[in-house]
N, C-alpha and C positions, 0 to 999 in steps of 0.2 A: 504494499500499500504506499503511495508517494503522499507525503506530506510535506507542508511547508513549515519553516521554523515558527513562525509564528504560531499556528495551529498546533503544532506540537506543544510548545510551551505553554499554550494557553490550556489544552488539555491536561499536560502534569501539572499546574498550578490549581485547576480543579481538582483534581485527585488529590492533591496534597491537603486543599482545603477541607476536603472529606477527613482526612486522616487529623488534621489540626481540629476540627469539630469533635471527633471521638476521642482525642486526647484531653480536650478542654471539659468535656462530659465525665471521664473520667477522674482527673485531677480536682474538679470542684463538685464531687459528687452532692447530692441532698444528704443531710446529716441522717448517720446511720442509729442514733440513740434515742429516736422517737418513740415515746411508749403508748400505745391507742389509747385515746382516753377513758375507754371502756376499762381498762385494767389500772386506771390510776386511782381509782378511787379506793385503794385498800384500806384496811382498817390502820389506823396510827398504831405503833410500836408504845407498849406500857414504860412506865419507869424502871430501870434495871431493877432486876428482885435483890433484895438486900441478903445477906447471906444469912445462914442459919434456919433451921426450921419452925414452920409455923408464922412466919413474917412475910406478909405480902402487901405491895405497893396498891391502893385503889385508885391510881390514875392512871386509865386506860385511854381516856377520851383527848381530842383535840382542845388545847385551851380556849378559854371562853376569848371571843375579841377584847381588844383592847380600845378600840374606838368606833364611835356610833358612826359618823359620818367621814368619809375621806375624800379629799378633793384632789385630785392631779392636774396640775398645771406643766404641761410640757410647752416650753417655749424653744421652738425650733433654731438651731443655731447659737443657741444663748452659751457663749464663752464663759469660763470662770471670772475673767477679768473683767467681764460685763457687770459683774455683780459685786465681788471681790475688790476689783481695783478701782482708780479713779473714777471710772465712766460709772461704776455703781454708786458712788459718794455723790456724784453730781448728778445723774439721773434717774436713780432709784433712791430717793431719801429713806422713804417708808422702809422698804424692805433691808436696807442697809440699818435701819435703827433696831429692827425686829432682829436681825442677824448678830447686831452688836449688844444690844441689851435688853432682849425681850426673851421669851419663852422659846426656844427654838434650838436646834442643832445643825449646824451647817457642815459641808462636807463637799469634797472636790472629786465628782467621780469618774473612773477613766474610761471611757469607750475603746474597746478593740478595733482595731482596722477590719472590715472596710466601714468609714463612718459616713454611711449614709442613711437615710430614714428607716427604710424598712427593717432592715438588719439590727437596728437599733430598738425598735419598737418590740421586737421578738426578744433581743435581750433582756429590757426591761420589764416584760410580761412572763415571758418563761424562765428566765434567771440561764439561759443556755447562750453558748457563744454560736450565732449564726455561722453557717458555712459561708466561703467567700463568693461563691456563685450567686448569693442573695443580691449582689450589686446587679448583676442582669436582670434578676427577675424583677426588682425595684421598679421598672415601670408598670410593671404588670403584676400586682401583688397577689398571690393566691391565698385561700383561704387557710389558716394555720391550723393544723390537726395536731399538734402537738398539747401535750397537757400545759396549761398555762394559767395564771392568777385570774382573768376575766372568765375563762371557762368554769371554774374552781367558783368565783363567784355566784355566777348564774345558777350553777346547780345547787349551790347552799340556799338558793333563794332570795340573794342580795339583787336588788333594784339598780340598775347602772344606765346612766345617763352619758352621751357622748356628743361633743360639738367639736368641729377643727376637720384636721386633715383626713380626707375620705380613705386613705389607706388602713385606717383603723377598721371602717367599715367592710373593708374587703379582707382583712385578715380575722375578723369577729363578726360574720353574718349573723342576724339574727340574737344576737346577744345583750342587745342595747333596747331598752324598753322604750327610750326615745334618743332618736340622732338626727343631726344634721352635718352631712359632708361635705367639704369645700376641697377643689382640686388642689394638689400639691406641686402641679407641675408647670402653673402659669406665672412663672418667675417675675413677670413686670407688675403684678397687681402687689400693692404695698397694705393698701387698705382694706378694700372691702370683704379681703381674705379674713381678717381679723376682724370686721365688724360682724360679718355672720355668726361669729362666735359669741362676740360679746353681746350682741341684742338678746340671747335668751336669758341672760345672766341673772337679771332683776327679777324676773318671774320665777326662775328655779330656785334659787336660793331662800324664796319666801315659802317654797312648798316644803313638805316633811315625808313626800313618797318617792325617796330615793336613798341608796346608800352609799353608792362610789359614783363619784363627778369626774369626768374627764374632759379636760379641753386642752387642744394642741392648736397653737399659735402660730403661724407660719409666715407672717410679717417681715419677722427680723431676718428670715432666712432669706425671704427675695430679695430684701435690700443688700446683704453680704453678696449675693449672686450678682446683682447689676452693677451695683457699686463698692461695693468691698466695706471691710469692717471699721474704716476711718469716715465712712461718709457723714456727711451733714445730716443725713437721716436716721442714722443709729440712735442716736440720743433721744428726738422726740417718741420714736418706737419704743424705747426702754421707758421711757416716763410713763407711756401709755400703759404699758406692761406693769409698771408699778401701783398705778391708780388701779388697774384690775385688782392685782393681789392685794391693797389695801381693802378695796370693796368687799371681796371673797373673806379676808381674815376678818374684817369686823362683824360681818354677818356669823361666820361660824362662832365667833365668840357670844355673840346675844343668843345663841342657841342653847348656849351650856346652861345647867344647873345641877346642883349639888346629886339631884338624883340620878341622873344620867351620866353615860359615859361620855368623855370629852371626843371632839371632833380633831380631825388633823389634817391639816393642809402642806401638801407634799409640791415644792416648786424644783423643775428640772430641766434638762435640755437631752437631747436626744445625741447630740453629737455639737461639737464648735464650730470654728470658722478659722480657716488661714487667713494667712494675710493678704490674699488677693480676694478672698470672700466666699471661696468654694468650699468643700468638704470631700472626704472618701478617703483620704489620706493618714498619715500614724504622725503628723506634726502637733506639737504641743498645743497649739490652739486649737487644733479639730479633736483630739481626743480628751480634753479636760473641759469637764461641764461643772456647773452648780449642782448641788443636791441639797435642797431646804425641806427641814422636817419642823413643821410651826403648829404647837399646840398649847393648849392651856393645862396640859398635863405634865407639861415640863416645868421645871426651877427656872426663875428668872435669873439671868445672867447677870452677874455683877459688873463685868468688864468684859470686853469682847477679847475674842480668842485672837492670838496672833498669825495663825496659818491656820488655815483648816485643815482638817484629817482629810487623806486621800483612803478612798474606799473604790470597789468595782463596779459598774454600772450593772452588773449582774446579781449585786447584793439586794436591790431593792425589791425585785421579785420575792424572796424568801423573808424578808424583812415586813414587807404589806401583807405575805400570807398570814402570819403569825399576828400582827396587827388586828387584821380582820376575821381572826379565828378561824383560818382556813389552811388546807393540807398544803405543803411547800412543794410546788410543781417538781413531778420525777424526773425531770433532765436540769433541773438547776444546778448550776456549778457555784452558785453564790454563797457568802455567809451572811449569817444576821449581823446587821448594824446593832450592837447592843445597846449603846448609849440611848437609843430610840426606845428599847426595852428595859430599861434599866431600873426604871422606876419601881419594879414588882419587887415582891420578897424572892429571896435567895431560892426558894424551893422553886418557884414561876421560873426563873432565870436559867437554873439548871435544866428545867423541863424543856425549854426554848432551845437552848444549845444542843440536848439532847437528839431532839426531834429533827435539827437540823444535820448534824451528824451522822443520825441512822440515815437519813435519807440521802446524801452526800456517798456514805459507806455503800449503801446497796447499788447507787451508780457506778461507782467504782467496780462492785462485784460483776454487773452485767456486764462491763465492757473491758474488765482487765483479766486473764485468766489466773494469773500470779498474784491476785489482790491482795491474799494474805501476807504478802512479804512488802507488799506497799509500807511507808514509813507512816505515811497519814492513817491508814487503817490501822495499823500497830499503835499509833498513839490515842484513837479512837478508843481501842477495846482498853488500854490501859485508864483512859481517862472514863468510860463506863464502868470499869470495876471501882474505882474509888468513888464514882457517883452511888454506888450501890452501897457502900459501905457509910456514906453520908445519910442515905435513907434509912439505914438501920438505925444509926444515931438520933434522926429526926423521928423517927416513929416511936424509939423509946423517951421521946420527951425531953431530950436534952437539948437543953437553951443555954448551954455555957460559951464561953469566948470558941472553944475548940471546936465547936460546931459552926460558928461562922468563919473561922480560919480555915478548917477544911472545904468549907463550901466555896471561898475564895481560889485556894488552889486548885479544886474539881473546875471552876469557872475558866480559871488560866488553862488548864490542859486540855478541855475542851477546845476552847479559842486556838491554842495550838494546833491541834487536830483539824480543826475546820479550816485552817490557813494551808495546811499540808494537803488535805484532800482535795482543796478547789485547785489547789497549784498543780497536781497530777492530774485531774480528770480536764484541765484548760489546755493542757497539752497535747490531748486527745480530742480536738476539736472534732474531727470527721477521719473516716478512714479513708484512703485512697482506693478506688477502683484500679487496681492495678492492670487488672486483665484488659479492661477499655483502654487504658494507658499505653500497655506494650503493643496492642492491635494499631492505635494510631499512631504509635512511633515507628512502627515498621513500614507502614504505609509511607509515613512523610520522607523517613531515609531511602526506601526503594526511587519514590518520585526523585529525589535528590541525586543519587547515584546513576538512577537513568538520563538527567539531565548533565552531569559532568561527563559521560560517557558518550554524550552526542555532540559535544561540544565541535570536534572537528568537521563534522558533517554540517551541522547547524549552521558554522559561522562560513561555510564554505561560499562561493562566488554565487552559487543559484541559490543558496537558503534552501534548499530542498533535499530530503533523503528518502531511502527507500526503508520503510518499517515493516519488518518480517513478521507480520502478524498469523499467518496460516501455519508457520513450522511452531512457532511455541503454544498457539492456541490447540493444537492437535497434536501434539506430542506427548509421549509417553508421562513424561516428569511432569507437563502440568497437570493430568488425571491424578499422578499420585500424590501430588503436592495437594491437591484438593480434597481428598480422601484423609491424608494424613493432617490437614489443618481441620476439616470437620471432627475428625476424631478427638482432637484436642479441644475443639469447643466444647465437644458432647462432656468430657470427662472434667473440665474446668466447670461448667456450667452445672453440673450433677452435685461437684463435689464442695463447690463455693460455700463457705459459711457466712458470708453476706451475700445482698443484693448485688448484682453486677448488671451495670446499662445494657452492656454489649450482648449478655443471657438474656436480658429481655425483648432484645427485639424479634422479630418474627423470623421463623427457621428460613424464609426465602431471602429475606435482606441478610442474615448471617452468611448464607451460601453464596450471596452474590458478592460479600465482602473477601469472603476466603478464595474465591476465584478471580478477584481483582489482585489481590497479593500474589498468587500462583503466576498469573499472567504476567505481571510486574516481574516477578523471579526469573520468569524464563525469557522475559525482553532482556535482562540486564546479563543474564548468562550468555544469551544469543549475541549481543553486543559484544561482550569481552571475547567470546569465542572470534567473533569477524574483527577485531581488532588485534588478535595474537594471530590470524592468518594473514592479515595484511603486512605485519609486523615481520614475516618469515620471507616473504617475495623481496627480490634486489631493487634497492632504490632506484629510481629514474633520474633522480639529480640530486645534487650534493644536500646534506642534512645543513638546517641554517643553526649556527652555533649560538651559545648562551650569551655571547657578547651583542648579539643582534636585538636585544631585548632593551628598549629606551627606558630613561626614568621614568617617563608616565606609567610603562606596562610596570616596573617594579614598584612603584608607589603602589598602584592598583591593587596588586599581590599583596603585598606586604600590608597596604591597610584593611584590605578585608579579612586577610588572617587575624591580622592583631585585633581587629573590632571584635570579631566572633570569639576570640580567646579571652576579653575582656568581660565577656557575659558570664563568667564564672566569678565573679568576684562581685558582691553586693555594693563597693562602694565605687565602683564602675558603673553599674547600672544606676545607681542614685545619680552619679554624675555624667552620664553617658553623653550628655550635650557636651562636654567637654572633648572626647573623643571625636566627634564629628568637628567640632570647630576647629581642632588641630589637624584633621584630615584635610579638610578644605583650605585652610592657610596654608599647608604643606603642598597641597596641588596647585594653588596660586603661586608660590615661589618655584615649583618644577616649571610651570608655564611661562613663566618670565625668563627663566633659563631657555628655555625650546625658543621664544622669541629672539631673545638676543643673539641665540646661535643661528637662525634662520635670517634675522637683520644682518648680523657683523661679521660671522665666522666663517661664511660658507665660499665668501671669496678668498678668504686667506688660506683656507685648510682644505686637504682631500674632503670631499662629499661622503665618501665611504664612511668615514670616521665618524657622519654626524648625521646620518640617514635613520629614520624611525623604523620602528619594527614591521610597520606595514607596507614600507619601500623596500625592505629586503626581502619581503614573502614574494613581491611581485614578481621575480623570476622564478620561484618554485609554486606558485599558487596553482597552477593546473593539474599539477600532480598530488601534491599534496593534500590540498584543499582544506588547509587546517586552520586559513585565516581569514578573515572578514575583508574580502576585496570588492568595495562598492563605490571606488572612485576610479573611473574609466581614465587608462593611463594615454594620454598624449603620445609619449614617446618611451620607449623601455630603458631610457638613461636614467639612471637616478641622480644625474646633476641636472639632468633638462626638468626634473620636477621640481627639484629645488631651486632651479632658477626662475621658472615661472611662476613658483608660489611667492619668491622674492621680489619678484616683479609686480606682484599685486600690492606691494607695501609700499609705496612712492610718496613722499611730500609729507603732509600733516599724518595722514592716517598711520604711517610706520610710526611714528611718534605717540600718538594716541593708543596705538596697539601695544607699544613697550609699556604704556601707563597703565593699561587695562587691567591686569594684576594687582597693581598698587591700587587701585581706584577701588577694585574689589575687597582688596583687605581692608580697606579705610571703612567700605560698607559695612563689613562684617562686624568690624570693633564698635562701630555706632550702634548694630542692632543686638550685641551682646550686652551693651548697657542699657538696651530698652526694657528688656525682662529679664530680672533674676531669678533662674530656675535650679531645677535640682533639690538639693537639702542642705548641704553644707552652708550655702550664700543665699538661701531663700529668703531668707528674713531682712537681708541686707536692703535698705532702700535705693531705688534705682529709676532712671528717668521716667518709667511708665508710674510709678507711685507719684511721682512731682508730677506730672501732668494731669493725673485723674484726680488729684485733690482739687476741693471747691475754690481756694484762693487762684488756682492756674486756669480755672475754666477759659479764660480768654485766649491764651496762648494755646490749649487745647482745641480751641476753636481755629485757632489761625493753622495750626500745623493739619489739623484735618482736612481745611479747604485746599491749602497747598499741596497736601498728600493726592487727593481727589482730582485735582488738575493735572497733577504727575500722570496720574494713572492714565486719564484720557489723552495726553500726549503720547502715551508710550504704547497704547495700546490700539488707537484709532487708524496706524497706518495703514494696517494690511484689511482694515474693513471696508465693506460698502458705505455709500452714503447714507442709506436708510440707517445703518446700524451704527454708522457715526452718532448720528441725531438721537437715535435709541440710548446709547451709551451715554451722551450727554445728559440727556434726561432722567437718566436712571441713577447716574453719579449727585446729580442734583437732588433727588429724591433720597438717596442715601444720607445727604448731609439733613435735610428735612425731617426724615426718622430721627435722627440722632437729636436735633434740636426739640423734637417734639418730646421725648423722652427725658430731656433734660441734661444731656452729657455735653454738648454745644450749645453755642448761643450765636444768633445772627447778628450782624454789625449794629442793626438798628433798634436792637435790644436794649432797655436800659434797666427796667425793673424787672420783677421775678415773673415769670411764666408757668402758668399752670403746667404742670406737668400731666402727659398723657401717655397711652400705650403705644403710639404711634401706629396704630394698624394701619390705618388709611393709608399713609406716608410708605410702608414698607409693602403694602400689597401694590403699590403705584410703582414700585421698583421691580419685584416680581413680573409685572407683566412686562417691562421691558427686557429683564433676565429672558424669559418663554419667549419672548417675539425674536431677540436676538439668535437664541439658539435654535428655532423653530426654523431662521432663516439660512443658518447655517447647516442645519440638517436638509433642508430641502436643497440646497447644493450638492450635498454629499449624496445624496438619492440621485440625483441627477448626473452625479459623475460615476456612479455605481451601473445604474440601468441603462442611461445614453451614453452612447462611446462621444464623450468631449474631451477637450485639451485637460491636461493635469493642473491648468490655472483654477478651474471650479472647485474641485477636490481640494485643494490648497486653502483656497477663499471661505471655503466652505469650514474646513477645520479651524482656522483662524478665528472666524464668527463664533464657532463654538466655544473657543477657548476664551474669546473676549465675553461671552456671556458666564461665563463660570467665573471671570474675573470679577464682572460685577457683582455678581452672587455674594464672593467671598468679601467684597468691599463691604457690602450690608452687613454680613454676619461679624465681621471684625468688629472688635469696640474700636473707640475712635484712636486712641493712643496706639493701635496695633496697625494702623494704615500705612505708616512708615515702611511695615514688614513686607508689605504687599507693593509699593513703590520700589523698595530696591530689590525685590525679588525680579520683577519686571525689569527694573534697569540694568542687572548683573546678566538677565538672557540676552537682552538685546546687545550688550556691549562683548560677552563671549560668543556670540552669534557671527556679529560682525568682525570682530578684532581678532578673533582666537580659532574657534572652531575652524570657518572658512579658510583663512590664510595659511593655517597649519596644516590643514589638510588631514585632520585626525579621522578615522574611521568610524563606523558605526557603534560599534562595541565601546569604544574608549569614550565616546560621546554620551552612549547610555549611561554608563558608570558614573561620568560626571554629573550628569542629570540626578541620576540616585544619590548621590553624595551631598548635592547641593538641596534635594529636597528633604532629605534626612536632617540637616543643617536647619532647613527653615521651618521643618517641625517643632525644634527647640527655640528658633528664635522668636516664636508666637507666643511664647510663653508656657510652650507645653513641657512635661516632665513624663517620668515613669512612673507618676504619683496618680491616683483617679482624681484627685482634689483639682488638679490642674484642668480638667476637662470643664469646658464654659459651656454650661446647659442652657445659660441663658439664649445662645444662638438659638435652640431649637423651639423657642418661641417667639421669633421675631416675624409681626404679622397675623399671629394667631390670637384668636380672643377665646379660644378655650383649648383644653389639651387635647390632642389629635396624636395617636401615638407613631404611625408610618413617618408625616412630615417632619416631626419633633426628633426621632431618630435620625432620619435622613440629613437634616441640618445639622445636629449636632455632630454627627461622625464628619461631614465636609467641613464645617468649622476647625474641626480638631486636626483633621490629615488635610488642610488646605494645601499646606507646603508642597507635601510629597505629590499631592493630587496635580496641581498645576504644573510642577516640574514634568509629571510623567506627560502631561498631554502636551506640552511645550515640545517634548523630543518627538512624539507623534508628528506635531506640525513641522517641525524643523526639517525631520526625515523626509515627509514627504512633499516638502516645497522644495528641496534644493535638488535642483534639474542635473547638477553635477553630478548626481550619486544616482547608480542604477536602482530597480526597483526591489533588488533584493533588503535594500538599508533597513526597511520598516520590520522585516522578518528578523533581521539580526537584533535590531532592537528591541523587541516584544523577547527574543529568546535571553537576550542579556538581563533584562529587567527581570523577568521571571527566576533566573539564575540568582540575582544578587537577592532577591528576597527569598529565596527558597534555602541558601546556604545557612544564614542566622538562624531561622526559624527552626530548623534541622537539627542544627547542633543544639540550639537552647531547651529544647524541648527533652533532650539526653540530660544537658545540664540540670536543669530543673527536676528531673526527676532523680537523679543522684542527691539532688541537694533537698530532698522534700521535709526533711527532718532538721532543717539548718532553723537558726532562731530567727531569722529575718524573713522566713519563706512568706510569711502573709503580708508583712509590710513591704517588701521589696520584691522578690522574685513572682510573685503572683501578680500583683500589677501589671509587671513589665509583660507576663507571659498573656494577660488578656490583651495588652497592645499589640503584641505578636500576632495574636489571632486575626483580630481586627485588620490588621495592615495588609494581611494575608488574602483575606476574603475581597478587600479594596484593590489589591494588586491584582487578583484574579478576573475583577471587573474591568480593570485597566487594560490588560493582555487581550479580552476577549474585544475590547475595543479597536485595539491595534491591529487584531485578527480581521475584524470586519473591515477594516480600511486597507488592508492588504490583500485585495482581490487580484492581483494581476497573477496568473496559474502559469504563464510562462514571463520568465524574465531575461531580458535583452543583456546580454553580457559581450561587451568587447575583448574578443580573444588576443 
């Protein structure tokens, strides 16, 4: 079967995407510790039996509730310094007074990554640590089937009312006697989303027909996403929250009388907020949230606490369960926050911690075969034995100091045991689905090996080769492998102790995957056999020596290998942007050397010592077919090529060409100072922070206007007149949209302007984006269906590219528009002054595009942490949450850098008439190979490092980024293939 390089690369990348999806599903499994609800209502354990005959404890029930009514106020993205820091003192005076001098206990709760809303709600209500895959399902929260506080309260007859984020309604359907959910994803709404919660308060607080009231406020989180934690909008929102807490607290105090139980107000955040206003990662601002317990049952503070104690966010579920007189959730790994329950008698306190310890030890037994050797379990048994001795003294009526001291000792033993048990269980968050991971890894590695073995043929002058499908698919080896793999599948699936995703697939699907693996294996063996057979044939021309490798080729090889090896270190992953910055800076220096050699040294030196790898291959290309020859030769003389290249660079163009690498280096240095990213220096102020502060809105407005003008100037040159007009109006609409939502101002604006959602302005831009892309698509279809000259196809591609640039300008935040300007500027300068004069081949140009695309991913402010994903881009122009458009816009805004460089590569290779039609196929193949290498190596590394200390905070987010990048690259390669429809390549012999 004859395949073009582009078709082959696209097919391989689609298969690899299947392997990546399977690996991700195995690496991020659904938590396996879930206990069905019907099994969760087991009888509570009795107190430890006192030693001796005839003595039995009569306490076998769950302790009665400690509070009559409980109100939970969850303020989304509430950082600890918003309450305990200077902002708290300034904007939350009532809450600060209660914390420092009132009847309250205050803590800093630590949330585990991923710090996004839905997993944090699960942690708060179940006490368990959700799996990292909850980041993916956060957009579509399914019902929570694990044992949890809400279900226990409903089963016990508690009446629960909820207002706020509708994630709760999805997680706990039919659990609330009354609710009003608001969407959490429309991040440009700061006011109505909270007003819809507060409007119910006066009515509900006067009623007595509820036991648990939950309020989830989203406005602060939305402000953070749009404008960051230092926005002037944060202060008024905190003041609003302070007034709400004051109203609730006063109402609860008015309902307390001596005959009834006290009420409890809990104030917490689900996660914090990074310095850019986002969340999802593991920085201190994202994982530290305030946790306040306010009740008349507590003693009044005489002086403020210097530093709040740190607790785990999972501790809230077990503490509230005891406070409400409910069983602790079976899957909880949290400890009791004892000060909240510490006002009770010693026997009650020991009963509380014993229930917590019993629940944790049972959970350990269910998940650890050698649980008896666990230090936490041993400590618990020691504490339980001491507890039984204390009960014996208590039942004997001993009221001496000995009883009190022994009780304190037992309590301390229990607390140490709880801490150790919780730590042991937290390390076993979820079990890896190793079978699914191994199957996915095999597919990924086989695809990579097949791509590497195909390099000589795929980059040949015809960019097509014969794929021998029939021999492998109808060979005995293929059927033997299928049978062997199916047998292994049956053995693994019938003997697996835990649920395996790949085993849960239908047999037809599983057999199809086994056949795919077998076919890939046979294809690899066939390719190796053909290479070995060809190597035995006598060479028809001299072998190219290693000295023929140019500096560019050596840099590409060393850079690719070095980057892949760096993925095994957590620090290099956190600071991966530094790797790409170094590589493109080094690339610019090597390009500078090539330009100097091309312009100055060729007249003085023997050209044979300065020719590129491509030129050396010209003499042997027809026989070896192992180098991309996409530039037709005017002469077989190397000197003739070099001279013609040099003749292109005369006058001012020569000096501009020599200055181009230094201009690019300067641009990259400016972009580095625009957005601090990574981990080590992310907290440092950068130019982007300076621009986005409210004091510098005029400077930001000027920069945004200039950037939009430069975008128009750089893009419009290759567009039709209609597209130029649409681009101009679209960019004007971009500025109008940013002015409407308050990011920038118009010159004639002097006073404050009402901030809107900018929906009309954004949709105005969308019309022009679609119009430009439609115009380009029409030209592309015309060039594919009707035989016309290549200029029609080239114009269509550039117009599609222009439409995507306009979309990126709309989605980028105003301070990031210079990133788009420099992207276009560097592409323009490299095209005119580097790639064309130096006559690089398609493979080298493709890898340069890939490197710059990766660098611009980080120039945007992205990192390998989830917190830097700008989800506000997914809601530009939407008045409600629509899942598919929101996901597409967010993904496009995040990967705009790599995506625009990839589309520019296609436009450039298709429009250069000096190249033959094989160039697009070469580019597609090299782009697929460059994406395949790091993801294949990384899945192997992350499998070996799956028990690393930073697996969830560093390696797992990077794995998600790599997976999404594979899917995007597969889509790009399909577009390459669709544009590479010339079945007969014209090559000048």
